[in-house]
N, C-alpha and C positions, 0 to 999 in steps of 0.2 A: 276364513273359510278354506277348506281344502278342496281341490279339484282332482277328481280321480277318473281318468279315462279307463273305460272298460271294454273288453274283458282283459283282465290282468294276465291272461295266458298269451296274449298277443304280443308281437314285437313292438307295439306302440305303448306299452305299459309305462306310464310316467305319473308322478304325483307332483303337484305344485300348489301354491296357495294364491288367494286373492285377498286384497285389503281394501276396505272401503275408504274412499276419498271424499271427505265432506266438501272441500272446495269444488271438486269436479262432479260430485253427485253420482258417482258410479264406482263399480268394482274395478280394481286394477290388478292385472296379472302380476304375480311376484314369484320369481324362481330364485331362491337364495343360492342354490347350487351353481346356477349359471350367472349369478350376479346381474339379473335382469329384472327390471320393473316396467310394467305397462308394455310388454312385448308379446302379446298373445299369439301372434303368428310365428313365433320362434319355432314351434314344432312342425307346423304345416309347411311353412316356406323355408325356414332355415335348415331344419333337419330332414325335410321331405318325408315326414311321417304321414302315414295314411290313417288318420284318426277316424274312429267310428262313434264311440259313445263317450261323452264327457259330462259328468254329473257333478253338481255342487251340493255339498252337505254342510249345514251349519245349524245352530240353534233355531228351531222352528222353520227351517227352510230346506227344501230339496228341489233342485231344478236341473233341467237339461240345458246345458250352456254350450253345446258344441258349436253353435253359430258364432260365438265370440272367438273361437280358436281356429277357424278355417276361413279361407278367402271366399268371397261370393262365388267365384268360378268353381271352387271345390265343393260347394254345398251339395250339388246334385250327386257327385261321386260318393260323398260321405253317406248321404241318405241311401244310396244303392248298396253300400256295405253294411248297413244296419239291419242285419237279418237274424239276430239272435231271438227276437220276439217282435211282435207287432208294435207300431208306434202308439196305437191305442192302449196297449198293455203298459208301455213305458209311462204314458201320461197318467193312466189310472194309478199306478204305483206311486208316482211322484205326488199326485194329489193326496193319496192316502197318507204319505209321510208328512205332508204339510198340514194335515188336519189336526 
């Protein structure tokens, strides 16, 4: 699955992938350009990026996954920067894509 932080006009525009791990039972961050696996805080902590929206798209799936890519301490700031539309709108659109 590809993870796409939005908006792409922002200085935080990056794309990476995730791979499903059967043994771990979860998605793993995978960034082949950085040669990193399971390092989801690379952008928030390592690069000091101010992430806003991070969506996951795959066959039959659309999800807001920003919580996996920021620290617990940064979640409040991230939510404060998410001003392009309401959270209810985001949730409704993602649910429509999952239908």
